[in-house]
Wavefront OBJ file of the C-alpha trace (Angstrom):
o trace
v 96.387 134.733 95.541
v 99.461 136.714 94.565
v 101.068 137.306 91.202
v 103.988 134.908 90.760
v 107.268 135.096 88.920
v 106.054 132.699 86.235
v 103.411 135.221 85.136
v 105.663 138.222 84.472
v 108.104 139.111 81.731
v 111.608 138.793 83.167
v 113.590 137.950 80.035
v 116.871 139.833 80.033
v 115.900 141.689 83.220
v 117.723 141.992 86.515
v 115.564 140.038 88.953
v 116.166 140.946 92.596
v 115.138 137.953 94.713
v 114.752 137.976 98.489
v 115.668 134.453 99.565
v 116.035 132.940 103.015
v 119.624 131.772 103.295
v 119.628 131.974 107.095
v 121.364 128.609 107.323
v 123.202 127.105 110.314
v 126.990 127.420 110.077
v 129.504 125.338 112.001
v 131.380 127.538 114.444
v 134.967 128.124 113.428
v 134.763 126.544 109.977
v 131.779 128.371 108.460
v 130.605 125.045 106.991
v 126.866 124.856 106.265
v 125.395 122.089 108.428
v 121.915 122.126 106.834
v 121.393 123.469 103.299
v 117.613 122.891 103.188
v 116.837 126.581 102.783
v 119.305 126.908 99.933
v 117.741 123.917 98.162
v 114.247 125.348 98.658
v 115.284 128.444 96.700
v 116.394 126.514 93.610
v 113.083 126.297 91.676
v 112.645 130.075 91.572
v 116.302 130.737 90.737
v 116.371 128.091 88.016
v 113.149 129.412 86.501
v 114.617 132.913 86.269
v 117.795 131.584 84.681
v 115.777 129.539 82.194
v 113.956 132.742 81.240
v 117.256 134.457 80.430
v 117.256 136.695 83.509
v 120.068 138.157 85.549
v 119.606 136.865 89.109
v 120.586 138.996 92.106
v 119.989 137.360 95.472
v 119.721 138.990 98.880
v 119.303 137.464 102.323
v 120.099 137.822 105.994
v 122.026 135.352 108.141
v 121.912 135.306 111.934
v 121.571 138.392 114.111
v 124.559 140.659 113.587
v 122.605 143.611 115.063
v 123.394 146.028 112.272
v 127.156 145.489 112.386
v 129.539 143.694 110.052
v 130.378 140.281 111.487
v 132.629 137.985 109.390
v 131.250 134.871 111.124
v 127.834 135.681 109.619
v 128.993 136.298 106.069
v 126.983 134.727 103.259
v 130.164 133.836 101.321
v 129.917 130.095 102.206
v 126.347 130.094 100.904
v 127.458 131.438 97.524
v 129.854 128.525 97.215
v 127.212 125.948 98.158
v 124.606 127.492 95.855
v 127.100 127.302 92.992
v 127.521 123.571 93.642
v 123.753 123.035 93.649
v 123.202 125.086 90.488
v 126.198 123.597 88.725
v 127.485 127.040 87.773
v 129.509 129.841 89.411
v 127.700 132.164 91.803
v 129.385 135.533 92.188
v 129.581 137.114 95.635
v 130.004 140.746 96.607
v 131.018 141.694 100.157
v 128.341 144.386 100.532
v 124.653 144.732 99.679
v 124.279 148.425 98.783
v 126.412 151.212 97.385
v 128.250 152.179 94.196
v 130.459 149.067 94.160
v 127.444 146.779 94.369
v 125.496 148.761 91.762
v 128.456 148.605 89.374
v 128.734 144.845 89.903
v 125.009 144.378 89.250
v 125.167 146.503 86.096
v 128.027 144.393 84.711
v 126.065 141.131 84.915
v 124.817 139.336 81.819
v 121.747 137.104 81.354
v 122.384 133.785 83.087
v 124.635 135.312 85.759
v 123.914 134.886 89.481
v 125.119 137.295 92.162
v 124.664 136.909 95.932
v 124.868 140.035 98.075
v 126.417 140.165 101.538
v 124.265 139.845 104.681
v 121.512 142.484 104.679
v 121.500 142.707 108.464
v 125.008 144.090 108.531
v 122.968 147.300 108.162
v 120.548 148.325 110.936
v 118.475 150.038 108.223
v 117.332 146.620 106.943
v 115.245 145.721 109.989
v 114.082 149.341 110.369
v 112.611 149.188 106.853
v 114.479 152.405 106.113
v 113.171 154.095 102.950
v 116.609 155.170 101.712
v 118.063 151.705 102.269
v 115.086 150.174 100.427
v 115.740 152.527 97.508
v 119.405 151.512 97.378
v 118.430 147.850 97.198
v 115.767 148.563 94.572
v 118.360 150.200 92.297
v 119.952 146.782 91.834
v 116.974 145.195 90.084
v 114.083 145.768 87.711
v 111.684 143.140 89.056
v 111.404 142.105 92.709
v 110.620 138.539 93.782
v 110.010 137.557 97.392
v 110.721 133.880 97.993
v 111.665 134.149 101.688
v 108.586 132.944 103.530
v 110.527 132.668 106.787
v 110.835 136.462 106.935
v 107.525 137.402 105.278
v 106.013 138.262 108.674
v 108.582 141.051 109.074
v 108.201 144.457 107.415
v 111.891 144.926 106.597
v 113.503 146.843 103.742
v 114.181 143.689 101.712
v 110.800 142.074 102.400
v 108.443 145.048 102.218
v 110.206 148.302 101.390
v 111.639 147.206 98.034
v 108.237 145.946 96.843
v 106.880 149.479 97.188
v 109.428 150.624 94.598
v 109.800 147.696 92.177
v 106.976 145.525 90.811
v 106.813 142.745 93.393
v 105.748 139.141 92.828
v 105.950 135.846 94.724
v 108.495 133.128 94.095
v 107.553 129.452 93.869
v 108.326 128.742 97.539
v 105.996 131.470 98.801
v 103.377 130.335 96.297
v 103.618 126.810 97.735
v 103.461 128.046 101.338
v 100.326 130.078 100.635
v 98.709 127.145 98.817
v 99.098 124.711 101.711
v 98.664 127.047 104.687
v 95.744 128.933 103.182
v 94.220 125.638 102.116
v 94.376 124.392 105.704
v 92.505 127.503 106.844
v 89.961 128.142 104.131
v 88.972 124.854 102.483
v 90.464 121.857 104.315
v 89.393 118.331 103.462
v 87.718 116.819 106.527
v 88.153 115.422 109.100
v 90.604 118.229 109.913
v 92.982 117.671 112.840
v 95.508 120.089 114.346
v 98.385 119.029 116.590
v 99.989 121.708 118.741
v 103.064 121.370 120.918
v 105.884 123.555 122.098
v 106.667 125.149 125.396
v 104.143 127.905 126.034
v 100.401 128.425 125.761
v 101.107 132.150 125.392
v 102.950 131.489 122.115
v 99.919 129.706 120.663
v 96.881 131.582 122.060
v 95.915 133.185 118.763
v 96.453 130.058 116.688
v 94.455 127.879 119.130
v 91.605 130.392 119.048
v 91.629 130.453 115.248
v 91.928 126.687 114.857
v 89.036 126.017 117.245
v 86.861 127.690 114.614
v 88.182 125.384 111.888
v 89.207 121.936 113.128
v 87.316 118.800 114.094
v 89.964 117.697 116.607
v 92.783 119.455 118.455
v 95.623 117.403 119.961
v 97.825 119.253 122.460
v 101.153 118.082 123.896
v 104.516 119.534 124.845
v 105.160 121.962 127.668
v 102.033 123.951 126.860
v 99.783 120.988 127.739
v 100.569 121.278 131.463
v 98.829 124.632 131.804
v 95.676 123.030 130.358
v 96.042 120.020 132.661
v 96.487 122.313 135.658
v 93.326 124.150 134.579
v 91.530 120.785 134.788
v 92.809 120.282 138.345
v 95.569 117.746 137.650
v 98.815 117.618 139.621
v 101.693 118.495 137.287
v 104.674 118.505 139.652
v 107.441 120.794 138.436
v 106.258 120.720 134.811
v 106.208 123.940 132.845
v 103.297 126.113 133.939
v 102.082 129.573 132.990
v 100.038 130.467 136.060
v 98.685 133.628 134.468
v 97.240 131.583 131.588
v 95.221 129.056 133.634
v 91.971 131.012 133.292
v 92.600 131.402 129.563
v 93.180 127.650 129.282
v 89.802 127.082 130.958
v 88.172 129.445 128.458
v 89.740 127.651 125.496
v 88.642 124.248 126.811
v 85.109 125.621 127.250
v 85.152 127.055 123.737
v 86.211 123.685 122.330
v 83.327 121.982 124.149
v 80.912 124.636 122.919
v 82.015 124.169 119.323
v 82.064 120.360 119.724
v 85.777 120.198 118.899
v 87.440 117.127 120.388
v 90.249 118.552 122.566
v 92.759 115.811 123.432
v 95.373 116.263 126.158
v 97.977 113.745 127.365
v 96.716 110.864 129.505
v 100.222 109.824 130.592
v 103.677 111.380 130.693
v 107.359 110.617 130.509
v 108.836 112.470 133.484
v 112.276 113.235 134.892
v 113.890 115.223 137.688
v 116.099 117.205 135.304
v 117.179 117.426 131.681
v 120.736 116.437 132.636
v 122.042 113.200 131.148
v 121.661 110.294 133.567
v 118.694 111.762 135.436
v 115.993 109.214 136.348
v 113.091 108.741 133.937
v 109.705 107.107 134.437
v 106.206 107.051 132.963
v 103.153 108.014 135.023
v 99.432 108.553 134.376
v 97.944 112.031 134.104
v 97.634 113.770 137.482
v 100.342 111.589 139.077
v 103.453 113.709 138.461
v 105.130 114.091 141.886
v 106.740 117.276 143.145
v 110.324 117.591 141.950
v 109.530 115.836 138.659
v 108.559 117.373 135.330
v 106.829 116.109 132.210
v 109.140 116.007 129.187
v 107.217 113.878 126.655
v 103.847 112.289 126.054
v 103.604 108.717 127.304
v 102.835 105.514 125.358
v 99.073 105.582 126.056
v 98.866 109.154 124.791
v 100.762 108.181 121.656
v 98.201 105.440 120.999
v 95.292 107.775 121.710
v 96.657 110.493 119.435
v 97.358 107.962 116.659
v 93.785 106.691 116.953
v 92.452 110.257 116.771
v 94.389 110.792 113.541
v 92.909 107.759 111.778
v 90.807 108.819 108.834
v 91.984 112.442 108.952
v 92.131 114.174 105.567
v 93.958 117.365 106.642
v 96.497 117.597 109.479
v 98.470 120.631 110.625
v 101.275 120.047 113.151
v 103.049 122.927 114.883
v 105.392 122.297 117.788
v 107.072 119.127 119.156
v 105.324 117.045 121.820
v 108.363 116.686 124.056
v 111.973 117.726 124.502
v 112.799 116.088 121.176
v 116.385 117.395 121.164
v 117.143 114.563 123.584
v 116.480 111.138 122.022
v 115.067 109.724 125.264
v 112.352 112.398 125.216
v 111.659 112.305 121.473
v 109.481 109.181 121.304
v 106.202 111.111 121.379
v 107.128 113.411 118.524
v 108.607 110.456 116.633
v 105.382 108.450 117.000
v 103.260 111.337 115.726
v 105.608 111.930 112.771
v 105.468 108.235 111.848
v 101.670 108.240 112.104
v 101.435 111.281 109.833
v 103.817 109.686 107.333
v 101.397 106.782 106.943
v 98.199 108.808 106.577
v 96.457 109.294 103.272
v 96.022 112.954 104.163
v 97.322 116.410 103.399
v 99.949 116.887 106.106
v 101.292 120.377 106.773
v 104.213 120.750 109.182
v 104.344 124.285 110.543
v 108.036 125.062 110.443
v 110.404 125.634 113.358
v 111.030 122.767 115.778
v 108.331 120.503 114.349
v 109.962 120.798 110.911
v 113.375 120.049 112.431
v 111.895 117.030 114.189
v 110.441 115.557 110.973
v 113.682 116.198 109.095
v 115.824 114.590 111.820
v 113.627 111.511 111.674
v 114.081 111.258 107.909
v 110.336 111.583 107.284
v 110.281 114.938 105.496
v 109.680 113.328 102.108
v 106.481 111.699 103.382
v 104.812 114.979 104.369
v 102.738 117.061 101.944
v 104.402 120.311 102.973
v 106.985 121.415 105.513
v 106.870 125.139 106.062
v 110.176 127.008 105.906
v 109.013 129.650 108.368
v 108.245 128.854 112.009
v 107.086 132.316 113.080
v 105.640 133.152 109.671
v 103.625 129.939 109.428
v 102.279 130.436 112.957
v 101.193 133.998 112.186
v 99.618 132.864 108.913
v 97.624 130.194 110.775
v 96.582 132.850 113.291
v 95.065 134.766 110.397
v 97.511 137.669 110.553
v 98.458 139.640 107.475
v 102.099 138.987 106.569
v 103.554 142.296 105.307
v 106.068 140.605 102.981
v 103.197 138.909 101.146
v 100.529 141.608 101.417
v 102.719 144.107 99.545
v 103.082 141.824 96.493
v 100.859 142.295 93.469
v 97.582 140.399 93.411
v 97.162 137.670 90.816
v 94.097 139.431 89.435
v 96.174 142.477 88.577
v 97.475 142.924 85.064
v 101.074 141.995 84.374
v 103.312 144.572 86.049
v 105.196 146.952 83.874
v 108.865 146.075 83.958
v 111.243 148.968 83.850
v 113.838 149.226 81.137
v 117.474 148.516 82.051
v 119.179 151.352 83.846
l 1 2 3 4 5 6 7 8 9 10 11 12 13 14 15 16 17 18 19 20 21 22 23 24 25 26 27 28 29 30 31 32 33 34 35 36 37 38 39 40 41 42 43 44 45 46 47 48 49 50 51 52 53 54 55 56 57 58 59 60 61 62 63 64 65 66 67 68 69 70 71 72 73 74 75 76 77 78 79 80 81 82 83 84 85 86 87 88 89 90 91 92 93 94 95 96 97 98 99 100 101 102 103 104 105 106 107 108 109 110 111 112 113 114 115 116 117 118 119 120 121 122 123 124 125 126 127 128 129 130 131 132 133 134 135 136 137 138 139 140 141 142 143 144 145 146 147 148 149 150 151 152 153 154 155 156 157 158 159 160 161 162 163 164 165 166 167 168 169 170 171 172 173 174 175 176 177 178 179 180 181 182 183 184 185 186 187 188 189 190 191 192 193 194 195 196 197 198 199 200 201 202 203 204 205 206 207 208 209 210 211 212 213 214 215 216 217 218 219 220 221 222 223 224 225 226 227 228 229 230 231 232 233 234 235 236 237 238 239 240 241 242 243 244 245 246 247 248 249 250 251 252 253 254 255 256 257 258 259 260 261 262 263 264 265 266 267 268 269 270 271 272 273 274 275 276 277 278 279 280 281 282 283 284 285 286 287 288 289 290 291 292 293 294 295 296 297 298 299 300 301 302 303 304 305 306 307 308 309 310 311 312 313 314 315 316 317 318 319 320 321 322 323 324 325 326 327 328 329 330 331 332 333 334 335 336 337 338 339 340 341 342 343 344 345 346 347 348 349 350 351 352 353 354 355 356 357 358 359 360 361 362 363 364 365 366 367 368 369 370 371 372 373 374 375 376 377 378 379 380 381 382 383 384 385 386 387 388 389 390 391 392 393 394 395 396 397 398 399 400 401 402 403 404 405
């Protein structure tokens, strides 16, 4: 476990917090359409303010490719954060340099400052040492609370923590608790549900989970490569031909380890994703040429729900159909509703599966919804996340906090 912000002396100190304010903005207006990530940052920010700290926040937004892009400015986020905190949040239109350092130095305990988009500088994603040092000059203690970027070794997620004493915020602490718990000491029966488009995106996590789970339920586009490996006709459904042999190996490994590996037994199919295209439901192996599977069928929904009965730990990563279209979202909706009614620890692995649960209004009924799609997947794969690895271990003594500059 990592040292957290609640265990270090931050009173009167400038606390530099890496948050994940990569929120969706409405084109043209700059209005935030989903402020979930801003809300998730509040516990850490409020704790620091309650401790009499000066809070300096840094984040990226979008992919400006190292160039200043007004449409990706964090200014609207400063305004929304101020509303949520109930106090003004200052904003500076840069993230490094003399102007920013002067602004940071002028802050008083209880003040909050948000820096401009870090990715306006190419040096951020390159983890440039000089850029990291410029960021580090703004604070005295570093807190990483941006789990969604913890799998990237960038200046603000890894470089700064090599200069300032680095600790985890409450959001990262929560992510580690639930994701690590699902890997190291899950309550059993332990069931994993995997969806999404490609087997290739989930090879490592399937391999790792087959060593941990009691049951593995697979749907979404990736299921058709497994079904093809079993000899089923899949029509024009998504297929990774070069992964068929791998799919056979994974199915064999599941059988060897006595892991119940459930694939769809029926499908919702269509000729195209265009509105008005014909839709029907067919059994497994009966998808005709020219048609593609776009959701699990009603029998599969029942079978998956039955397999989840009695589960004590469930991890779900990836939707089970093209959930963006309501007519192909019934499978994902059924699974989400089943999970909401389980007396189990339910961990939703970020990305599209998190969006699905939130759209259905069931987020409050899940134990944990990860804020990082790629980061949560890599964590479940067993990879070391550089933005977390660089933080101080909980067993370490309290870090020495530098005196104000």
